[in-house]
N, C-alpha and C positions, 0 to 999 in steps of 0.2 A: 484553496479548496482542498479537500482531502477525499480519498477514495473510500468507498463502502465495500471493502474487500475483507472477507473473513476467512482465515485458514485455521482449522482445528486439527491439532496433532493426531488425535484419535489413535494413540498407541502405535504410531509409526505409519498408519494408514490415513494420510491427510484427507480431509474433507474441505472442499472449497465452496464458498458462497459469495454471491453479490447481493447487496441490499440497497434499497431505495433511500435509506436514512442511516445516519450514524446513531449510536445507542445513547441518545440523550433523553432525559425525562420527557421533554416536550414531544419528541418523536414517538416514544414508546407508549406514553400515557394519553396523548391528546390527538394523535393522527392515525391514519391507516397507512401502514407501510408494509412492504413485502421484502422477503429474502428468498432467494432461489439458489438451489444447488447447481454447481457446474460439474458436469461429468466428463466432458471432452478433455482428453489428456493433453492435447496441444494447447488448448486455452488455459488449462491448469498450469502448464509450464510458463506461459506468458504471465499469468497472475502471480506466480511464485517469483518471477523475475522482478515484477513491479513492486511486490511486497518487500523483497530483500533489498532492492535499490533504495527504497524509502528508508530502510533501517541503516544503510551505509552512508546516506547523505551527510556530508560535513560542510556544505556550503550554504544551504538555505534552510536546513532543518532547525527546529527549535525544541527546547524542553519546556513543557507547560507544567509549572509547579502548582502547588496548592493555592498560591496567590495569583495565578495566571499571568506571570511576568513574561512568559514566552522568551526566555533567554536563548540567544543564538548558541548553537553548538560550535565549539572551536575545533578546527582541524588539527591543531598542534603540528606534529611532524608527519602526520598522515598525508598521503597523496590526495589532492582535492578530488572530491567525488560529488557531482551535482546530479541528483537522481532524475531531474527533468531532462537534462541533456542525455544521460545514459539510456533512459527509456525511449527517447526519440531515436537515438542511434540504433538501439536494439530493433525497433520496428522498421526502420529504414533498411537495415541489413536483412531483415526477414523478408521484406517485400522484394529486395533485389535478388534473393535466392529462390524466388518462386518461378 
């Protein structure tokens, strides 16, 4: 499953949103979906971490091409980075620091 997290650069003033659906035709044209802005700076920080972790993933991430082949991203010489584990560790550490 994938997140419904949107971050718009907005000229350096990022705007964060969570959505009930991904932006696929069936969701936009045939269903009622909602998207809400996130104003809390701490939550924005968490969302940014999740977003960036997904982009760094080189263990479970896939490239979806025009033929929807879902080719696995190869880590090459890079240090292995599993976004699911990193996000879990991030929130565990955050809870310990409360």
